[in-house]
C-alpha positions in Angstrom: 9.0 -9.3 -12.7 6.8 -7.9 -9.9 3.2 -9.1 -9.7 0.3 -8.5 -7.3 -1.7 -11.5 -6.2 -4.7 -11.8 -3.9 -4.0 -12.6 -0.3 -5.6 -16.0 0.2 -5.8 -19.0 2.5 -2.6 -20.3 0.9 -0.4 -17.2 1.4 -1.9 -15.1 4.2 0.4 -16.7 6.9 3.5 -16.1 4.8 2.4 -12.5 4.3 2.0 -12.1 8.1 5.6 -13.3 8.6 7.2 -10.6 6.4 9.4 -8.2 8.5 10.6 -4.6 8.5 14.0 -3.5 9.7 14.1 -2.5 13.3 14.5 1.2 12.4 11.2 1.0 10.3 9.0 -0.4 13.1 6.0 1.9 13.6 6.0 3.2 10.0 3.1 0.9 9.1 0.7 -1.4 10.9 1.7 -5.1 11.0 0.7 -7.3 8.1 -1.2 -9.6 10.5 -3.3 -6.6 11.7 -4.0 -5.5 8.1 -5.1 -9.1 7.2 -7.3 -9.4 10.3 -8.8 -5.9 9.7 -9.7 -6.8 6.1 -12.0 -9.6 7.3 -14.2 -6.9 8.8 -13.8 -4.3 6.1 -15.3 -5.8 3.0 -14.1 -2.9 0.7 -10.4 -3.7 1.5 -8.3 -5.2 -1.3 -5.2 -6.9 -0.1 -2.4 -7.9 -2.5 0.6 -10.1 -1.9 3.6 -8.6 -3.7 5.7 -11.2 -5.6 9.1 -10.6 -7.4 10.0 -13.4 -9.7 7.7 -15.7 -7.9 9.0 -14.9 -4.4 6.7 -13.3 -1.8 8.2 -9.9 -1.0 5.6 -7.7 0.5 2.0 -6.7 1.1 -0.1 -3.9 -0.3 -3.7 -2.8 0.6 -6.1 -0.4 -0.9 -9.8 0.6 -0.7 -12.3 3.1 -2.0 -13.3 6.0 0.2 -16.2 4.9 2.4 -16.9 7.9 4.6 -18.6 9.4 2.6 -18.9 6.7 0.0 -16.9 7.7 -3.1 -15.8 5.2 -5.8 -13.8 7.9 -7.5 -11.4 8.2 -4.6 -9.2 5.3 -3.5 -6.6 4.9 -0.8 -3.4 2.9 -0.9 -3.1 2.5 2.9 -0.5 -0.2 3.2 2.7 -0.8 1.4 5.2 -3.1 3.1 8.3 -4.7 1.5 10.2 -7.3 3.6 13.5 -6.2 4.9 15.4 -8.7 2.7 13.8 -7.3 -0.5 14.0 -3.6 0.0 15.8 -1.1 -2.3 15.3 -3.3 -5.3 12.5 -1.2 -6.9 9.8 -3.8 -5.9 7.8 -1.2 -3.9 7.8 1.2 -6.9 6.6 -1.5 -9.3 4.0 -2.7 -6.9 2.6 0.8 -6.5 2.5 1.2 -10.3 0.5 -2.0 -10.6 -1.8 -1.0 -7.8 -2.5 2.4 -9.3 -3.3 0.7 -12.7 -5.7 -1.7 -10.9 -7.3 1.1 -9.0 -7.7 3.2 -12.2 -9.4 0.2 -13.9 -12.0 0.3 -11.1 -13.0 3.8 -12.2 -11.0 5.8 -9.7 -10.2 9.4 -10.6 -7.9 10.1 -7.6 -5.7 8.0 -5.3 -4.4 9.0 -1.9 -1.8 7.6 0.3 0.0 8.7 3.5 3.2 8.2 5.4 4.7 9.1 8.8 6.5 12.5 8.6 9.8 10.8 9.5 9.5 8.2 6.7 11.7 9.9 4.1 12.0 6.8 1.9 8.2 6.7 1.5 8.0 10.4 0.8 10.6 10.1 -2.0 8.9 7.1 -3.5 5.5 8.7 -3.6 6.8 11.9 -5.0 8.5 10.0 -7.9 5.1 8.3 -8.6 3.3 11.7 -9.0 1.8 12.1 -5.6 1.5 15.6 -4.2 1.4 16.7 -0.6 -2.1 17.9 0.3 -1.7 18.3 4.1 -1.9 16.0 7.1 -4.2 13.2 8.0 -6.0 13.5 11.3 -3.5 11.1 12.9 -0.5 13.3 11.9 0.6 11.4 8.8 1.5 13.3 5.7 -1.4 13.0 3.2 -0.7 12.8 -0.5 -2.9 12.6 -3.6 -2.5 11.8 -7.3 -5.0 12.4 -10.0 -5.6 9.6 -12.5 -6.4 9.8 -16.2 
């Protein structure tokens, strides 16, 4: 069973030690960077991803803040440790995050991925995200409407 838990004093360091495969380096910022950044961005929500009680990844989301929009949220980090990939954990974590975001009143959720990250592209497509162009940093930009 996959669960999302707050990143806390008790698990932040373990989250920072999760690793990607060498071929995936550069697809997402490091977990340590994401955790540090969240201390200065009060609207960030970080979630440790657990599968059957084992820490397996990190997910981060936030509402749009420029301009302020509580109906639009971003899932801007999804990282699954290299030892736990290809087990459906990322898909389940995304479903849980989308439900959490929807409960906060969001009407739309966006995410993005590097153009070369075909695994992320396939995952997001199966979750109902649609390509809406490119982010200003060159990432593929996707959006999904919520109920």
